[in-house]
ZAVEXNU-799621 format. One record per residue (C-alpha): z negated, y, x; chain; residue in three letters. Coordinates in Angstrom, 3 decimals. Example, Ala and Ser with C-alpha at 12.3 -4.5 7.8 and 13.67 -1.06 7.14 Angstrom:
2
<node><z>-7.800</z><y>-4.500</y><x>12.300</x><chain>A</chain><res>ALA</res></node>
<node><z>-7.140</z><y>-1.060</y><x>13.670</x><chain>A</chain><res>SER</res></node>
# end
This chain:
156
<node><z>-25.621</z><y>121.125</y><x>122.065</x><chain>A</chain><res>UNK</res></node>
<node><z>-27.488</z><y>120.485</y><x>118.908</x><chain>A</chain><res>UNK</res></node>
<node><z>-29.433</z><y>123.119</y><x>117.070</x><chain>A</chain><res>UNK</res></node>
<node><z>-32.771</z><y>121.433</y><x>117.931</x><chain>A</chain><res>UNK</res></node>
<node><z>-32.218</z><y>121.758</y><x>121.674</x><chain>A</chain><res>UNK</res></node>
<node><z>-31.199</z><y>125.423</y><x>121.452</x><chain>A</chain><res>UNK</res></node>
<node><z>-34.616</z><y>126.494</y><x>120.119</x><chain>A</chain><res>UNK</res></node>
<node><z>-37.376</z><y>127.172</y><x>122.622</x><chain>A</chain><res>UNK</res></node>
<node><z>-39.966</z><y>124.446</y><x>122.756</x><chain>A</chain><res>UNK</res></node>
<node><z>-43.473</z><y>125.457</y><x>121.775</x><chain>A</chain><res>UNK</res></node>
<node><z>-45.749</z><y>124.067</y><x>124.483</x><chain>A</chain><res>UNK</res></node>
<node><z>-48.751</z><y>124.065</y><x>122.179</x><chain>A</chain><res>UNK</res></node>
<node><z>-47.061</z><y>122.431</y><x>119.195</x><chain>A</chain><res>UNK</res></node>
<node><z>-48.993</z><y>119.215</y><x>119.698</x><chain>A</chain><res>UNK</res></node>
<node><z>-52.306</z><y>121.060</y><x>120.033</x><chain>A</chain><res>UNK</res></node>
<node><z>-51.479</z><y>123.143</y><x>116.946</x><chain>A</chain><res>UNK</res></node>
<node><z>-50.637</z><y>120.038</y><x>114.919</x><chain>A</chain><res>UNK</res></node>
<node><z>-53.845</z><y>118.346</y><x>116.047</x><chain>A</chain><res>UNK</res></node>
<node><z>-55.904</z><y>121.417</y><x>115.155</x><chain>A</chain><res>UNK</res></node>
<node><z>-54.289</z><y>121.557</y><x>111.705</x><chain>A</chain><res>UNK</res></node>
<node><z>-54.974</z><y>117.845</y><x>111.144</x><chain>A</chain><res>UNK</res></node>
<node><z>-58.582</z><y>118.261</y><x>112.286</x><chain>A</chain><res>UNK</res></node>
<node><z>-59.101</z><y>121.246</y><x>109.985</x><chain>A</chain><res>UNK</res></node>
<node><z>-57.615</z><y>119.328</y><x>107.054</x><chain>A</chain><res>UNK</res></node>
<node><z>-59.847</z><y>116.314</y><x>107.772</x><chain>A</chain><res>UNK</res></node>
<node><z>-62.938</z><y>118.530</y><x>108.004</x><chain>A</chain><res>UNK</res></node>
<node><z>-62.050</z><y>120.163</y><x>104.687</x><chain>A</chain><res>UNK</res></node>
<node><z>-61.534</z><y>116.758</y><x>103.075</x><chain>A</chain><res>UNK</res></node>
<node><z>-64.911</z><y>115.520</y><x>104.351</x><chain>A</chain><res>UNK</res></node>
<node><z>-66.672</z><y>118.695</y><x>103.184</x><chain>A</chain><res>UNK</res></node>
<node><z>-65.149</z><y>118.235</y><x>99.755</x><chain>A</chain><res>UNK</res></node>
<node><z>-66.126</z><y>114.554</y><x>99.630</x><chain>A</chain><res>UNK</res></node>
<node><z>-69.559</z><y>114.584</y><x>101.307</x><chain>A</chain><res>UNK</res></node>
<node><z>-70.672</z><y>118.203</y><x>101.153</x><chain>A</chain><res>UNK</res></node>
<node><z>-71.388</z><y>120.397</y><x>104.149</x><chain>A</chain><res>UNK</res></node>
<node><z>-72.372</z><y>118.635</y><x>107.362</x><chain>A</chain><res>UNK</res></node>
<node><z>-75.992</z><y>118.901</y><x>108.463</x><chain>A</chain><res>UNK</res></node>
<node><z>-76.800</z><y>121.807</y><x>110.707</x><chain>A</chain><res>UNK</res></node>
<node><z>-78.624</z><y>121.745</y><x>113.972</x><chain>A</chain><res>UNK</res></node>
<node><z>-82.091</z><y>120.247</y><x>114.130</x><chain>A</chain><res>UNK</res></node>
<node><z>-83.573</z><y>123.761</y><x>114.171</x><chain>A</chain><res>UNK</res></node>
<node><z>-81.692</z><y>124.705</y><x>110.983</x><chain>A</chain><res>UNK</res></node>
<node><z>-82.756</z><y>121.472</y><x>109.311</x><chain>A</chain><res>UNK</res></node>
<node><z>-86.401</z><y>122.110</y><x>110.270</x><chain>A</chain><res>UNK</res></node>
<node><z>-86.163</z><y>125.599</y><x>108.799</x><chain>A</chain><res>UNK</res></node>
<node><z>-84.722</z><y>124.139</y><x>105.584</x><chain>A</chain><res>UNK</res></node>
<node><z>-87.510</z><y>121.546</y><x>105.481</x><chain>A</chain><res>UNK</res></node>
<node><z>-90.213</z><y>124.190</y><x>105.890</x><chain>A</chain><res>UNK</res></node>
<node><z>-88.606</z><y>126.298</y><x>103.157</x><chain>A</chain><res>UNK</res></node>
<node><z>-88.275</z><y>123.316</y><x>100.800</x><chain>A</chain><res>UNK</res></node>
<node><z>-91.882</z><y>122.237</y><x>101.325</x><chain>A</chain><res>UNK</res></node>
<node><z>-93.102</z><y>125.807</y><x>100.873</x><chain>A</chain><res>UNK</res></node>
<node><z>-91.084</z><y>126.191</y><x>97.659</x><chain>A</chain><res>UNK</res></node>
<node><z>-92.356</z><y>122.873</y><x>96.305</x><chain>A</chain><res>UNK</res></node>
<node><z>-95.984</z><y>123.617</y><x>97.125</x><chain>A</chain><res>UNK</res></node>
<node><z>-95.772</z><y>127.118</y><x>95.701</x><chain>A</chain><res>UNK</res></node>
<node><z>-94.178</z><y>125.788</y><x>92.496</x><chain>A</chain><res>UNK</res></node>
<node><z>-97.101</z><y>123.449</y><x>91.859</x><chain>A</chain><res>UNK</res></node>
<node><z>-99.149</z><y>125.270</y><x>89.266</x><chain>A</chain><res>UNK</res></node>
<node><z>-101.902</z><y>122.879</y><x>88.280</x><chain>A</chain><res>UNK</res></node>
<node><z>-104.949</z><y>123.806</y><x>86.245</x><chain>A</chain><res>UNK</res></node>
<node><z>-107.109</z><y>121.970</y><x>88.787</x><chain>A</chain><res>UNK</res></node>
<node><z>-106.426</z><y>124.656</y><x>91.356</x><chain>A</chain><res>UNK</res></node>
<node><z>-108.022</z><y>127.958</y><x>90.636</x><chain>A</chain><res>UNK</res></node>
<node><z>-106.504</z><y>131.310</y><x>91.462</x><chain>A</chain><res>UNK</res></node>
<node><z>-108.431</z><y>131.417</y><x>94.742</x><chain>A</chain><res>UNK</res></node>
<node><z>-107.195</z><y>127.956</y><x>95.751</x><chain>A</chain><res>UNK</res></node>
<node><z>-103.603</z><y>128.872</y><x>94.923</x><chain>A</chain><res>UNK</res></node>
<node><z>-103.992</z><y>132.009</y><x>97.015</x><chain>A</chain><res>UNK</res></node>
<node><z>-105.291</z><y>129.908</y><x>99.906</x><chain>A</chain><res>UNK</res></node>
<node><z>-102.289</z><y>127.579</y><x>99.604</x><chain>A</chain><res>UNK</res></node>
<node><z>-99.907</z><y>130.548</y><x>99.662</x><chain>A</chain><res>UNK</res></node>
<node><z>-101.704</z><y>131.918</y><x>102.727</x><chain>A</chain><res>UNK</res></node>
<node><z>-101.410</z><y>128.540</y><x>104.492</x><chain>A</chain><res>UNK</res></node>
<node><z>-97.683</z><y>128.451</y><x>103.715</x><chain>A</chain><res>UNK</res></node>
<node><z>-97.182</z><y>131.937</y><x>105.133</x><chain>A</chain><res>UNK</res></node>
<node><z>-99.117</z><y>131.012</y><x>108.277</x><chain>A</chain><res>UNK</res></node>
<node><z>-97.081</z><y>127.829</y><x>108.758</x><chain>A</chain><res>UNK</res></node>
<node><z>-93.834</z><y>129.771</y><x>108.403</x><chain>A</chain><res>UNK</res></node>
<node><z>-94.987</z><y>132.472</y><x>110.792</x><chain>A</chain><res>UNK</res></node>
<node><z>-95.920</z><y>129.804</y><x>113.353</x><chain>A</chain><res>UNK</res></node>
<node><z>-92.689</z><y>127.821</y><x>113.044</x><chain>A</chain><res>UNK</res></node>
<node><z>-90.113</z><y>130.624</y><x>112.834</x><chain>A</chain><res>UNK</res></node>
<node><z>-90.641</z><y>132.118</y><x>116.324</x><chain>A</chain><res>UNK</res></node>
<node><z>-90.493</z><y>128.679</y><x>117.919</x><chain>A</chain><res>UNK</res></node>
<node><z>-87.255</z><y>127.897</y><x>116.120</x><chain>A</chain><res>UNK</res></node>
<node><z>-85.775</z><y>131.298</y><x>117.015</x><chain>A</chain><res>UNK</res></node>
<node><z>-86.624</z><y>131.082</y><x>120.734</x><chain>A</chain><res>UNK</res></node>
<node><z>-85.853</z><y>127.393</y><x>121.318</x><chain>A</chain><res>UNK</res></node>
<node><z>-83.290</z><y>125.978</y><x>118.896</x><chain>A</chain><res>UNK</res></node>
<node><z>-81.967</z><y>123.520</y><x>121.512</x><chain>A</chain><res>UNK</res></node>
<node><z>-85.421</z><y>121.958</y><x>121.874</x><chain>A</chain><res>UNK</res></node>
<node><z>-85.170</z><y>120.564</y><x>118.354</x><chain>A</chain><res>UNK</res></node>
<node><z>-81.757</z><y>119.076</y><x>119.075</x><chain>A</chain><res>UNK</res></node>
<node><z>-83.225</z><y>117.370</y><x>122.145</x><chain>A</chain><res>UNK</res></node>
<node><z>-86.227</z><y>116.148</y><x>120.144</x><chain>A</chain><res>UNK</res></node>
<node><z>-83.920</z><y>114.724</y><x>117.480</x><chain>A</chain><res>UNK</res></node>
<node><z>-81.847</z><y>112.952</y><x>120.148</x><chain>A</chain><res>UNK</res></node>
<node><z>-85.016</z><y>111.613</y><x>121.774</x><chain>A</chain><res>UNK</res></node>
<node><z>-86.209</z><y>110.343</y><x>118.397</x><chain>A</chain><res>UNK</res></node>
<node><z>-82.917</z><y>108.515</y><x>117.919</x><chain>A</chain><res>UNK</res></node>
<node><z>-83.242</z><y>106.942</y><x>121.369</x><chain>A</chain><res>UNK</res></node>
<node><z>-86.811</z><y>105.831</y><x>120.627</x><chain>A</chain><res>UNK</res></node>
<node><z>-85.646</z><y>104.295</y><x>117.363</x><chain>A</chain><res>UNK</res></node>
<node><z>-82.842</z><y>102.456</y><x>119.160</x><chain>A</chain><res>UNK</res></node>
<node><z>-85.300</z><y>101.156</y><x>121.768</x><chain>A</chain><res>UNK</res></node>
<node><z>-87.679</z><y>99.983</y><x>119.037</x><chain>A</chain><res>UNK</res></node>
<node><z>-84.872</z><y>98.193</y><x>117.211</x><chain>A</chain><res>UNK</res></node>
<node><z>-83.807</z><y>96.505</y><x>120.436</x><chain>A</chain><res>UNK</res></node>
<node><z>-87.344</z><y>95.334</y><x>121.134</x><chain>A</chain><res>UNK</res></node>
<node><z>-87.781</z><y>94.008</y><x>117.603</x><chain>A</chain><res>UNK</res></node>
<node><z>-84.449</z><y>92.189</y><x>117.657</x><chain>A</chain><res>UNK</res></node>
<node><z>-85.329</z><y>90.632</y><x>121.026</x><chain>A</chain><res>UNK</res></node>
<node><z>-88.688</z><y>89.462</y><x>119.733</x><chain>A</chain><res>UNK</res></node>
<node><z>-87.139</z><y>88.082</y><x>116.546</x><chain>A</chain><res>UNK</res></node>
<node><z>-84.619</z><y>86.107</y><x>118.572</x><chain>A</chain><res>UNK</res></node>
<node><z>-87.448</z><y>84.626</y><x>120.660</x><chain>A</chain><res>UNK</res></node>
<node><z>-89.329</z><y>83.685</y><x>117.497</x><chain>A</chain><res>UNK</res></node>
<node><z>-86.344</z><y>81.970</y><x>115.946</x><chain>A</chain><res>UNK</res></node>
<node><z>-85.070</z><y>80.248</y><x>119.106</x><chain>A</chain><res>UNK</res></node>
<node><z>-85.551</z><y>76.466</y><x>119.068</x><chain>A</chain><res>UNK</res></node>
<node><z>-86.958</z><y>75.448</y><x>122.445</x><chain>A</chain><res>UNK</res></node>
<node><z>-89.477</z><y>72.967</y><x>123.716</x><chain>A</chain><res>UNK</res></node>
<node><z>-93.008</z><y>74.236</y><x>124.077</x><chain>A</chain><res>UNK</res></node>
<node><z>-95.079</z><y>74.321</y><x>127.253</x><chain>A</chain><res>UNK</res></node>
<node><z>-96.580</z><y>70.889</y><x>126.514</x><chain>A</chain><res>UNK</res></node>
<node><z>-93.143</z><y>69.273</y><x>126.478</x><chain>A</chain><res>UNK</res></node>
<node><z>-93.156</z><y>68.745</y><x>122.711</x><chain>A</chain><res>UNK</res></node>
<node><z>-90.492</z><y>70.223</y><x>120.545</x><chain>A</chain><res>UNK</res></node>
<node><z>-91.380</z><y>73.055</y><x>118.240</x><chain>A</chain><res>UNK</res></node>
<node><z>-91.457</z><y>72.297</y><x>114.488</x><chain>A</chain><res>UNK</res></node>
<node><z>-88.030</z><y>73.840</y><x>113.986</x><chain>A</chain><res>UNK</res></node>
<node><z>-86.624</z><y>71.720</y><x>116.832</x><chain>A</chain><res>UNK</res></node>
<node><z>-88.197</z><y>68.585</y><x>115.332</x><chain>A</chain><res>UNK</res></node>
<node><z>-86.663</z><y>69.408</y><x>111.957</x><chain>A</chain><res>UNK</res></node>
<node><z>-83.246</z><y>69.892</y><x>113.535</x><chain>A</chain><res>UNK</res></node>
<node><z>-83.451</z><y>66.498</y><x>115.293</x><chain>A</chain><res>UNK</res></node>
<node><z>-84.702</z><y>64.609</y><x>112.200</x><chain>A</chain><res>UNK</res></node>
<node><z>-81.693</z><y>63.034</y><x>110.392</x><chain>A</chain><res>UNK</res></node>
<node><z>-83.711</z><y>62.643</y><x>107.180</x><chain>A</chain><res>UNK</res></node>
<node><z>-84.483</z><y>66.365</y><x>107.017</x><chain>A</chain><res>UNK</res></node>
<node><z>-82.644</z><y>67.838</y><x>104.000</x><chain>A</chain><res>UNK</res></node>
<node><z>-82.192</z><y>71.163</y><x>105.783</x><chain>A</chain><res>UNK</res></node>
<node><z>-79.624</z><y>69.535</y><x>108.084</x><chain>A</chain><res>UNK</res></node>
<node><z>-77.214</z><y>68.573</y><x>105.325</x><chain>A</chain><res>UNK</res></node>
<node><z>-75.484</z><y>71.947</y><x>105.171</x><chain>A</chain><res>UNK</res></node>
<node><z>-74.585</z><y>73.812</y><x>102.015</x><chain>A</chain><res>UNK</res></node>
<node><z>-74.954</z><y>71.599</y><x>98.983</x><chain>A</chain><res>UNK</res></node>
<node><z>-73.845</z><y>73.914</y><x>96.174</x><chain>A</chain><res>UNK</res></node>
<node><z>-76.143</z><y>74.907</y><x>93.337</x><chain>A</chain><res>UNK</res></node>
<node><z>-79.296</z><y>73.128</y><x>92.349</x><chain>A</chain><res>UNK</res></node>
<node><z>-81.181</z><y>73.519</y><x>89.078</x><chain>A</chain><res>UNK</res></node>
<node><z>-84.916</z><y>74.022</y><x>89.434</x><chain>A</chain><res>UNK</res></node>
<node><z>-87.039</z><y>73.331</y><x>86.360</x><chain>A</chain><res>UNK</res></node>
<node><z>-89.909</z><y>75.793</y><x>86.196</x><chain>A</chain><res>UNK</res></node>
<node><z>-91.677</z><y>74.211</y><x>83.207</x><chain>A</chain><res>UNK</res></node>
# end
């Protein structure tokens, strides 16, 4: 018997190799693209913090001390309102983000369907061809000649 068959076979060798490959790929992606985005709740928390930091860093002479104090108070109130919601229901934000993606996909589908209807060349209800259909049937129409290379246009 060969030396390879005398050793006990590790039943999880394939799973271990896959896990190592996955960890290496994740490390490569983190190095190339930075850390992956967190959950929707974490991203909302980061957004609130970034907006609060930006607003609090705005020191304009137009705003008096009282106005700046009011802005700081509004920021604190917004944080105190958002934090408990994020803490109690982090999955809600993931669901909202997924729902937003689905709404965007539905909107894109509707727009693409409408665009295809607009650009389709069919006969109208009165039995006459649409202008684009007439242009396609007209042999003297220059748009039917196909690509003709470059053309110089004099703008003078």
